[in-house]
TISE-647071 format. One record per residue (C-alpha): residue in one letter; y, z, x. Coordinates in steps of 0.02 Angstrom, whole numbers, plus 50000, padded with zeros to 5 digits. Layout:
# TISE-647071
AYZX;...
END
This chain:
# TISE-647071
M525814887748644;S525014885948814;F524574867548795;T525934854248768;I525544836248736;T526914826548837;K526334808948787;K525144800048669;D524374783048698;K524814770948561;K523194760748564;T521914775048590;N521844793848568;A522154797248745;R523504809448787;I524284818148943;G524884835648937;I525344851549019;F524154866549011;K524984882949065;T523844896949128;N524084914049211;H523754905849378;G524754889949366;T524984874249269;I523674860749253;K524114842349218;T522854834949085;P521674826349071;F520734834249213;F519044836849292;M518354854249350;P516974855149488;V515654869349455;V515824883949566;T514324893449508;K514134909049614;G515904909949691;I515684894449799;A515254875949752;K513574868349823;F514004861249991;I515894862749967;T517004876950020;L518494882349915;D519734876950044;I519044859550032;L519154859649846;D520984864749866;D521254850449998;I520524836549884;K521804842449744;T520634852249628;Q521764859449492;C520504870849419;F518584874649429;I517264883449319;S516124898149362;N514734906449273;C515024922649195;Y513204928749188;L512884924949369;L514494934249421;Y513904948749307;L512344949849416;K513174946649590;P514354952549635;G514354962449478;K515634971449369;E515974986149483;L516444975849628;L517534964149534;E518424979049460;K518774985249630;T519554969249682;K520524968249520;G519664951249473;Y518734936149531;H520324927449602;N520624940949725;F518834942049773;I518674924149823;N520504921549865;W520844907149747;K522624905649685;K522354891749546;P521644892649374;I519804897149341;F518754893849183;T517184904649158;D515704899149048;S514804912848954;G513054908549026;G512564898948861;F512064884548966;Q510624895749039;L509794895148872;K508924879148915;N508394885649083;P506704893949088;S507094902749251;F508514912749159;F508074912548974;I506864925548888;S507244926648704;M508694926448583;N509104933448411;D510704935848308;K511234950648419;G511264941148580;V510214934148723;W508914941748841;F509114933949014;K508144936849176;S508954938449343;P508574922949459;F508834935749602;D507564949049564;G506834945049396;S507614959949303;K508034958449121;H509784958449056;F510474957848879;M512074948348844;S512904949748668;P514454939848623;E515434956148653;K514704959448821;V515074941848879;I516914943548828;E517024961648916;M516354954149079;Q517554939249075;N518974951049042;V518454959849205;I518254943549299;G520024939449243;S519734920749232;D521184910849157;I520064903649014;A518494912548945;M517144904048843;I516294912148705;L514404914348703;D513684900148601;D511844894948548;M511594879548646;Q509904871448606;D509034858048703;A508924839648650;N507544833948530;L507254850248446;S507014850848254;R508464850748136;E508064869048080;A508354874348263;Y510134866048263;E510574873648092;I510114890948159;A511114887548321;T512674880948219;D512714896748114;R512454908248259;T513744900248363;I515064902248222;A514584920848198;W514634923948385;A516384915348393;K517044928148258;R516294942848360;A517004935948526;I518784935348456;L518684953548396;A518024958948568;H519324949448669;K520624961448744;N521384952848900;K523094946248844;K523284936149000;Q521684927048972;M521444912448848;L519854911348741;F519044894248692;G517844892048547;I516384880148557;V515714867448434;Q513814865248426;G512724855748303;G511654843848405;V511874825448357;Y511894829548167;K513494823948087;D513524837347947;L513134851048072;R514454845248198;E515734844348059;K515294861347988;C515424869348156;A517014860548201;K517864865448039;E517344884248055;I517824885348243;N519484877148208;K519934889748082;L519844903548211;P521284908348327;F520674900948484;D521784894548620;G520774879548652;L519254870248578;A517684864748672;I516244852948622;G514604859348691;G512754854648681;L512864836648734;A512374826348882;L510644834948877;G509494819648856;E510024813248689;P510384793748678;K512084789448745;E512614781848567;S512134798048482;M513124808348605;H514704798748580;K514564799648394;A514354818248403;I515904819348503;D516824809748365;Y516094820448233;S516754835448321;L518484829448365;K518844823048192;H519014841248131;L519834849848277;D521674853948284;E522474838448374;E523814850048459;K522514861248546;I521754856548716;K519994849048694;Y518634852648826;L517004842348829;M515744853048921;G514524847049048;L515054828449051;G515304821149222;S514834803049233;P516394792049267;E515974780749118;D515834794548997;I517404803049053;I518434787349035;V517784784148861;S518094802248805;I519854801948871;G520134788248756;K519484798848614;G520664812848652;V519744824448767;D520814833848892;C519574842849005;F517894839949085;D516704849349201;S514914844949266;I513774846449417;Y513434827949404;P514514821449540;T513874834049669;K512064832649613;M512144813749626;A512994815649801;R511544826949860;H510334812749816;G511314798649897;F512174791249754;I514024788349782;F515414783849659;T516544768349684;R517674758749567;K516394744549576;G515034755749524;P513814768849597;I512954764349761;F511304771049828;L511694775150008;K509954776050078;K509724756850049;A509464747750215;K510884735950178;Y512104750050219;K511454753750395;D512704742050478;V514194742250362;F515634749550470;E516794752850328;P517264767850226;I516464770650052;E518134764749977;K519604758350083;D520924765349965;C520124783349935;D521104796950018;C519634809550038;P519184816250207;T517544807650206;C518294790050177;K519704793250301;R518494796750444;H516754789950416;T515894773150380;L514444769250265;A513404765450418;Y513704783150480;L513384791550314;H511784780750285;H511214786750456;L511484804850403;L510584802850245;R509034794450320;L508894809150438;D509094820950294;E510504830050381;P511204844250268;G512994839950327;V512974822850236;K512804832450070;I514514839950101;L515334823350150;L514664813749995;S515064828049878;I516834828249935;H516964809649900;N516234810949728;I517294825149671;R518864817049737;F518394800849651;L518424809749487;H520034818449523;R520804801249577;L520074793249413;L520884806749310;E522524805449409;D522554786649383;S522134788849192;R523644801049171;K524774787549257;E524104773849144;I524364784048991;E526104788049047;K526424768949067;G525574764548898;T524234753948986;F522744765648973;E521694754548853;S521744739448983;F521464751849127;Q519954759049032;K519174741748987;K519344735649168;F518624751649244;L517074750949125;K516834732349167;E517004734849357;F515974751149367;K514354742649307;K514304728949444;R513644737349597;D511904741449658;
END
């Protein structure tokens, strides 16, 4: 098995493990930045490497459009094209179902998307998504799932649940790259019975890992965490668990305690671009006037390049001027903050003190601004 749990916390469901992929080993739990089109927004791949990123996730559909299948075949995969030596996940493009700039229509056969580059129409079936990810050569491929927006009717979620299960079965039959792992995805909205139904059916299939999708889309926080619990209850404890699209520090630290091993989100970089910065004492809004003469780093104990070199006053100055470069500096800090949070979580689980660490973090993180 590619995933090995090395220690379980005695007071929570948190665990640490080793996840072996074709491009290296990942220590779990871990966070993945989003590298949508071959580069992260305002962060280069060498910077991601420097701040100890173990793995990132890219979008299969956008890579299908540009650079395209033919070019990636010439370079013998995405890793060679972008010169990245570490593991990569690829999402199917299912997230674009909620984006009107991409989505056209859907039926049981697959999804019609439009290109954000030229408006052209493209049909993506579960099989075509797998075929493209086989060409990309990512270490982990995600199935095409039916991800519905929050607050739709129960009937819409029933259809999405059944369709996700059917597409999962088709994806397994289509998957041919033996060096690439395949993850199933649990859908079902916030409905207990639908989450449990989907989790049970996905769990029966021979996936290498199991993901929980369709959350953090605007549903109440309490409902989101219940949906996570409904899903986890029926998933194989020994397989790696991936909670898709969740990137707030509080939600991550709570979900680690539930037994989740892997996270991804645009949240840390999106927040950074708007001037919101993570600290252990809570997020700060750096545009506030009170930071104009604070000649200290964001966090004194942070090892990111931004904190090592720059003060809050300087970063505030750049934000007020709307200088593009500050988005780079703040994005670096927020991503490194999450990496450090996960590194510390792994250490605390190893020591058997994760529960107290979790409680302290959640208490402290709510204090600031």
